[in-house]
N, C-alpha and C positions, 0 to 999 in steps of 0.2 A: 504493500499499500504506499509506504514511504517513497519507494522508487517511482511509482505511478504519479504520486502527487508532485514529486520533484520534477518528473518529466513534463507534467502539465504546466507547472510554474515556469520551467525553462522555455516551453513553447510560447507561453504568454509574453515572457520577457522579450523573446526573439521577435514576436509580432509587433510588440510596442516599439522595439528598436527599428525595425524595418519601416514601420509607419512614420517614425521620426525622420528617417532618412528621406523617405518619399516626400514628406511635408517640407523638409529642408530644401530639397531639390526644386519642389514646386514653388516655394517661396523665393528662391534665388532666380528661377525662371521669370517669375512675375516682376521682380525688381529689375531684371535686365530689360524686359519688354517695356516697362514704364520709363526707364532711363533712355532707351532708344527712341521712344515716342517724343520725349522732351528734346532730344538732340535734333530730331527731324522738324520740330515745330518752332524752335527758338533760334535766335541769332547766336552765332558763335561768340563766346566770351561773355554772354549775359549771365547773371547770377544763377538762373535756373539751369542753363547749359553747363556751367562750371560744376554745379552740384551733381548733375547727371553723370558727367565725366568722372568725377571723384567716386561716385557710387560704383561705376563699372570697374574702375581701377581697384577698388576695395574687393570686388568679387573675383579678381585675379583671373586664373585660368578658366573658370566657369564662364565668365563673360567673354574671355578672349576667343574661346571656341565659337561662340555665337557670332561675335563680331567678324571673325575670319570668314564665316559663311556669308555674312552680310555684304562682303565684297563682291560676291558673284551675282549675276543677273537672276539665276534660278530662285534665289532666296526671296525675290520680290514678286514672284509669279504665284506663289502658293498662299499659305495663310497670312504671310507678311506682305501682302500686296500693297504697293504704293503707286498711286496714280500719277504723282507729280515728280518729274526728274529732280527738281530742286530739293525735295525731301530726301531722295536717294543720295544726292551729292552731299547733303549735310550729314547723313548717317555715315557715309564712307569717310568723310573728313573726320568726324568724331571717332570712328573706329580706328583710324590711323593714329590719332592722338593717344588712345588707350593702348593699342598694340605696341606703339613705339615706346611708351612709358613703361610698359610691362616687359619690353624687349622679348616679345613672343616670337620665337624662331619659326614656329609652324606657319606663321602668317606671311612669310617672305614671298612666296610665289603669288599669293593673292594681291599683295601690295604692288608687286612688280608690274602687274597688268595695267596700272593706272598712272604710269609715268609719261605715256605718249601724249602728244599735243592735241589729241582728239578729246582729251578730258579738260575740265575747267582748271585754270592755272592754280587756283587755291587748293584744289584736291591734289594736283601733281606735286606741289611744293610739300604738302603735308605727307604724302606717300614717300617722297624722298627723305624727309626728316625721319619718318618711322624706320625706313630701311637703314639709314645711317645709325640710328640708335641701336637697332638690332645688330648692326655690323660691329659695334663696339664690344660685343660679347660673343659674336659668332667667329669661329676660326677662319672661315672663308665664305664669301658670297660672290663667286666669279661671274655668274650670269647676271646677277643684279648689278654688280659694279659695271659691267659692260653696258647694261641698259641705262644706268645713270650717266656714264660717260657719253653715251649717244645723244644726250640732251644738253650737253655743255654749250652748244652753239645756239640755244634757243633765243629767239628774238626778245623775249622778256628777260631782262637782266636778273630779276629776282628769282625766276625759275632756274636759270643757269647757275646762279650763286648757290641755291639750295642743293642742286645736284653736286656741286663742287665740295660743299661742306660735308655732305653725306659720304662722298668718296674719301675725304680726309679721315672721317671716322672709321673707314674700312682700311686705312693704311694704304690707300691707292693714290698715287701722285698725279694722276691725269688732270685733276682740277686745280693744281697748285698755281699755275700762272693766272688763273681767274681769281683765286684767293688773293694773290699779291696785288692784282689790279684793284680789287675791291678794298683792300686795306689802305691803299693810297688815294682812294676816291674821296671826293668832297661831298658826295651825295649824302644828305642828312639821314637817309633811310638805309642805304647800302652799307655804309661803314659800321653803324651799330650792329647790323645783322651779322656781318662777317665776324666781328669781334665776339659777339655772343655765341655764334656757331663754333668758333675755335675754342672758346671756353667750354662749351658742351663736349667737344671732342677730347679735351683734356690731354692725357698722355699721348693720344693718337696724333695730336696737333704739334707735339714737341719737335719732331724732326723737321717739319715744314718751317716752323717758327725759327729754329736755330739756323737753318739755311738762309731764310729771309733776313735774319738779323745780320748776317755777314755781308750783305750787299752794301753798295755805296749810297743808296737812296736814304737820305736822312729821315724823311717822314716814315718810310717803311721800317727803319731801325727803331725809331721811337715807339711806333705802335706795336711792333712785335715785342719790344722790351716790356712794355706795359702789360701785354697779354701774358707773357711768360711769368712776370712777377705774380700775377693773379693765379695762374695755374700752379706756380710753386707753392703758394699758400694753400691751395686746395689739396695738393699732393702731400704736404706736410700733415694736414688733417687726416688724409687717407692712410697715413702710416699707422693710425690707431684703429682702422676699420676692422670689424670682426671677421671679414673675409680675407683669407691669406693671399689669394690671387691679387686682390686689390692692393694689399700692402706690398706685395712683390713688385707690381707694376709701378707703384709710387716710388719705392726705394730705388728702382733702376732709373726711372725717368729723371729723378732729381739730380743724378750724376750727369745725365746728358745736358740738363739745363746749366749745371755748374754754378749755381748761385750759392755762395757761401753762407747765406742766411739760413740755409737748411742744414748746415753742418752739425749743430748740436742735437737736433732732432734725429738725424741719421745715426749719430754716435750712441744715443740712447737705445734706438731700435737694434743696432748692431750688438749691443750687450744683452738686451732684455727680451727680444721677440722670441716666441716659442718655436717659430718656423725657421729651419736652417737656411732655406733659400732667401728668406727676407733678410736674415743677418748677413748672408753672403752679398746680396745686392747692395745693402747699406754700406758694407765694407768696400765694395767695388766703387760705389759713388764717392765715398770719402777719399779713396785712393786717386780717383780722377781729379779731385780738388786738392791733391797733394797733402792730405791730412794723414799724419803718421799713424794714427790709430787704425785707420782702414788698411794701410799698407802692412802693418804688423799682423793684423788679423789674417790677411790673405797669405802671407808668408808662413805663418803658423799652420794654416790649413794645408799649405804646400808640403810641409814636413810631417803631416799627420799619418798615422797608421791606417786611417779610414781611406780606402782607395777611391770611393765615390767622392768623398770630400776633396781629395787631391785633384781628381779630374775636374771638378767644378772650380777649384781654385786656379788651376791652369787656364781654364776658359776665361775666368774673370780677369786674370792678369794679362792675358792676351788682349782683352778688350781695353784694359787700362793703358797698355802699350807704352808709349814713350814717356809717360808720366813716371814710370818706375824703372826706366832703363838702367840707371845707375845701380839701383838696389838689386836688379836681376843679375847684372854682371858680378856684383859683390857676392851674390848668393851662389855663384859657381864655385866658390871656395868654402862654402858652408860645410860644417862637419857632418851634417846629415846627408847621406847620399840621395835620399828622396828629394831633398831641396835642390841639390846640384842637378840631378836629372830633370826635375820639373822646370828649373830655370833655363836649362838648355833647350827644352822643348819650346818654351815661350819665346825665347830669343830667336830661335829658328823660324817659328811661325810668323813672328813680327818682322823678320828680315832686318834685325838690328845689327848692322855690320861692325859697329864699335866693339862688339863682343867676340869678333873672329879670333884675336890672339888668345883670349881666355878659353875659348872653345877648343882651339888647337891643343892647348895645354891639357885640356880635359880628356883628350884621346888616350892619355897615359894613366887615367884614373884607376884606382884599385878595384872599382866596382864595374862589372861588365855593363849593367844597365845604364850607368852614367856615360860610359864610353860610346855605347851605340846611340844614345840620345845626342851626344856631341856630334857624332858623324852625321846623323840625320839633319841636325841643325845646320851644319856647314854645307850640306848638299842643297838644302832649301834656300839658303841665302846667297847662292851663287858665289861662294868664296873661293875664287881661283887661287888665292895664296895658300889654300889648304891642301892642294893636290899632292905636293911632295910629302906632306905629313900623313895623308890618308893612305898612301901606297903601302907603307910598312904595316898598317893596320889590317891589310888583306890577309896577313898571316897570324892574326890575333888568335890566342888560345880559345877564345869563345866564338863559336860558329855564328851566333847572331851578330856579334860585333863585326866580324869579317864580312858577313852578308851586307850589313848596312854601310860599311866602308866602300864595298863594291858599288852599291846603289848610289852613294854620294859621288863617287868618282864618275859614274855614268852621267850624272846630272851636270857635273862641272866640265867634263871633257866633250 
């Protein structure tokens, strides 16, 4: 009897739970429908419109799936029939706002269909914005990037600019010349939009801004400096983000910007962050700014017993490059063979020819791994002076060393 009663109670609980789920889904569907109606009937930016957008954003993926469907023509022929094209355009515009804000990757193909000049310009611009926002978190959107690039010559400068900003968010350089022109424009609407767009792009805009900052155009330099300063502040804040990927991106990009106002924040992250890659990128950025704390961190990692950590340190020091050339040459005499070998690798990859004499001396190192790394480095940097010193190494007692000596001579001869 107890088992029967327990089974009945379990069934009742299950029914109640299922009823709750159904009611919840029904309630969410009702709220989505109400919000879409408000978007269709009210002007963009009106308080009612803004509230409807916020409600859809709060409903997250539940709303995103419906809004992705709302991009297609079929959605308006069934129960969601709309008589007026103006209502449909408003819904699509609002959907793009929500989908871009949510960075909903599944909507990419649907958004792509509305970039062409057969659509209202307001809709096209918002579709481009949404694709750009999704592009900041998507690994690659090649088809969509091509579609955006195809609209860069649009006769409406604001449409073309929105396409260029979206491409920048995707790390695509095809819109860069348009961005440069917009930054130096005196148009009271164009200039603020490109500045805000680059701020939205954040880390993705850094390579373009650094390149633009190096040009001789004074106005362009001043404006890029101002934007980079604001991005730097955003990235310093991002070092505290709960998402480790965001912290990693921020730590790396701050080194590319090279603004020493970020040094102390990076130093704290290098010591305290729980994620090893965040610490590594913070150290790399500090090293690029010639901060000894970052350089010491990377060289300590280079001599670590952790093979993965050593590989990452090698990559980081290659990226730092000339900023630590002296320290790398000095490291060829380090007592730790892991440091000597790692330094040889980095110097060879970076083609730092000042290290040639020290690398030649390293061909007689007591450790085989150090000798073969020295041989590889000399071969990579086209060090003709090393030929006579490499020939005796062909008879090295270690077969791997002899093999790489032969390889290096083949590169040099």
